C-alpha positions in Angstrom: -18.7 84.7 -14.2 -16.4 85.4 -17.2 -14.4 87.9 -15.1 -13.0 85.1 -12.9 -10.0 83.1 -14.1 -8.8 79.7 -13.0 -5.2 78.6 -13.0 -4.9 75.1 -14.5 -2.2 72.4 -14.1 -2.2 69.7 -16.8 -0.7 66.3 -15.9 -0.4 63.7 -18.6 2.5 61.5 -19.8 1.6 62.1 -23.4 2.9 65.3 -24.9 0.3 65.0 -27.6 -2.5 64.8 -25.0 -1.1 67.8 -23.1 -1.0 69.8 -26.4 -4.6 68.9 -27.1 -5.8 69.9 -23.6 -3.9 73.2 -23.8 -5.6 73.9 -27.2 -9.0 73.2 -25.8 -8.6 75.4 -22.7 -7.1 78.2 -24.8 -10.5 78.6 -26.4 -12.0 80.0 -23.2 -10.3 82.9 -21.3 -11.6 81.7 -18.0 -8.8 79.1 -18.0 -5.1 79.7 -17.8 -2.7 76.8 -18.1 0.2 77.7 -15.7 2.2 74.5 -15.9 2.4 70.9 -17.3 3.8 67.7 -16.1 4.1 64.0 -17.1 3.9 62.1 -13.9 2.3 61.9 -10.5 5.6 63.0 -8.9 5.6 66.1 -11.1 1.9 66.8 -10.1 3.0 67.1 -6.5 6.0 69.3 -7.2 4.1 71.6 -9.6 1.1 72.0 -7.3 3.4 73.2 -4.6 5.2 75.6 -7.0 2.1 77.0 -8.8 -0.8 76.6 -6.4 -3.4 76.0 -9.2 -7.1 76.1 -8.9 -7.7 73.1 -11.1 -5.6 70.0 -12.1 -6.4 67.9 -15.1 -4.9 64.5 -14.2 -4.4 61.5 -16.4 -5.1 58.3 -14.6 -2.5 56.0 -16.1 1.1 57.2 -15.9 4.4 55.5 -15.2 5.6 55.8 -11.6 3.1 57.3 -9.4 -0.3 57.1 -11.2 -3.0 59.7 -11.3 -5.1 58.1 -8.5 -2.2 58.2 -6.0 -1.2 61.6 -7.1 -4.8 62.8 -6.6 -4.8 61.4 -3.1 -1.5 63.0 -2.2 -2.4 66.4 -3.6 -5.8 66.5 -1.9 -4.1 65.7 1.5 -1.9 68.7 1.2 -4.1 71.1 -0.9 -7.7 70.2 -0.3 -9.0 73.4 -2.0 -7.6 72.3 -5.4 -10.1 70.8 -7.7 -9.0 67.7 -9.6 -10.6 66.3 -12.7 -9.4 62.9 -14.0 -8.7 62.7 -17.8 -9.0 59.2 -19.3 -9.7 57.2 -22.4 -11.8 54.7 -20.4 -15.4 55.2 -19.4 -15.1 52.5 -16.7 -17.1 53.9 -13.8 -14.8 51.9 -11.4 -12.0 54.2 -12.4 -14.1 57.3 -11.7 -15.3 55.8 -8.4 -11.7 55.2 -7.3 -10.8 58.7 -8.3 -13.7 60.2 -6.2 -12.6 58.2 -3.2 -9.2 59.8 -3.5 -10.8 63.2 -3.6 -11.3 64.1 -7.3 -14.2 66.2 -8.3 -15.0 64.5 -11.6 -13.7 63.0 -14.8 -13.5 63.7 -18.6 -13.2 61.4 -21.5 -10.5 62.3 -24.0 -12.8 61.6 -26.9 -15.4 64.2 -25.9 -16.0 67.3 -27.9 -14.0 70.4 -26.8 -17.3 72.3 -26.1 -18.3 69.5 -23.6 -14.9 69.9 -21.9 -15.3 73.6 -21.4 -18.8 73.4 -20.2 -18.0 70.7 -17.7 -14.8 72.2 -16.4 -16.5 75.6 -15.8 -19.3 73.8 -13.9 -16.7 72.1 -11.8 -14.8 75.3 -11.1 -17.9 77.2 -10.2 -19.2 74.3 -8.0 -22.2 73.6 -10.3 -21.4 70.1 -11.6 -24.0 67.6 -10.4 -23.2 64.0 -9.6 -24.9 61.6 -12.0 -27.6 59.4 -10.6 -25.6 56.3 -11.7 -22.6 57.4 -9.8 -24.6 58.2 -6.7 -26.1 54.7 -6.9 -22.6 53.1 -7.3 -21.2 55.0 -4.3 -24.1 54.0 -2.1 -23.8 50.4 -3.2 -20.1 50.4 -2.4 -20.6 51.9 1.0 -23.4 49.4 1.8 -20.7 46.7 1.4 -18.1 48.4 3.5 -19.5 50.9 6.1 -23.0 50.1 7.3 -24.8 53.2 8.5 -25.3 53.8 12.2 -28.8 53.0 13.4 -31.1 55.8 14.4 -30.9 59.5 13.8 -27.6 61.2 14.4 -27.0 64.7 15.7 -26.4 67.1 12.8 -25.4 70.8 12.6 -27.6 71.2 9.6 -30.8 73.1 9.4 -33.9 71.2 8.1 -33.6 73.0 4.7 -29.9 72.0 4.5 -30.7 68.4 5.3 -33.4 68.4 2.6 -30.9 69.8 0.1 -28.4 67.2 1.2 -30.8 64.3 0.5 -31.5 65.7 -3.0 -27.8 66.0 -3.8 -27.4 62.4 -2.8 -30.1 61.4 -5.3 -27.9 62.9 -8.1 -29.9 66.1 -8.6 -28.2 69.2 -10.0 -28.4 72.6 -8.4 -31.1 73.6 -11.0 -33.2 70.5 -10.3 -33.0 71.1 -6.6 -34.1 74.7 -7.0 -37.1 73.6 -9.1 -38.0 70.9 -6.6 -37.9 73.2 -3.6 -39.2 76.3 -5.5 -36.2 78.4 -4.6 -33.5 80.1 -6.6 -30.4 78.3 -7.9 -28.3 81.0 -6.1 -30.0 80.0 -2.8 -29.2 76.4 -3.4 -25.5 77.2 -4.0 -25.3 79.2 -0.8 -26.9 76.3 1.1 -24.4 73.9 -0.3 -21.5 76.2 0.7 -22.9 76.2 4.3 -23.3 72.4 4.2 -19.7 71.8 3.0 -18.4 74.1 5.7 -20.4 72.7 8.5 -19.7 69.1 7.6 -16.0 69.7 6.7 -16.6 68.0 3.3 -15.1 68.8 -0.1 -17.2 67.3 -2.8 -20.6 65.7 -3.7 -19.3 62.2 -3.4 -18.4 62.8 0.3 -21.9 64.3 0.8 -23.5 61.1 -0.6 -21.4 59.1 1.9 -22.4 61.4 4.7 -26.1 60.9 3.9 -25.8 57.2 3.7 -23.8 56.9 7.0 -26.5 58.9 8.8 -29.3 56.8 7.4 -31.0 59.8 5.7 -31.7 58.4 2.2 -35.3 57.7 2.9 -37.4 56.2 0.1 
């Protein structure tokens, strides 16, 4: 795992915040900060110029904010992972970011060790969705997009469908492995197949897919 490196773009209108983020990431050689910007507009330009693996994006910035920038970046570069960086723990902000395509969020007051652990999990596709977030997403969709009645055709195998349901309940890869008595490596491979087959990018989209197809069960 340590042999792989991830190119990081830091977007925050505060120079002090950018310095702090750069210092945190410098503690782990898996991360390489390739560029920094102070606005959503710069996020778009720098993403095109540097093609990063990961963007740390502040939510509130003058001009184009982080949410709109996230939406625009993901439309053009869906492979880029985006983590919102904020001082607010309002889950509404996180939910809005996930709807725009972000993979997660970090609070600026967290310890550096927590940042590094979380970001590595995001980069290696290991970060679970919290149960609270899964519940909020399903609740939101229940008000906007009612699921289609009856079973829908699916390209997934029964095992993949089973894993999909467990992801939607907020379970981590390790918890899924323990539940199904399979290896965590096998779970990761199943998830790669699921994302590919369903043309989805992150776990929030998986939750929506499960809900829309009426697969939540009890």
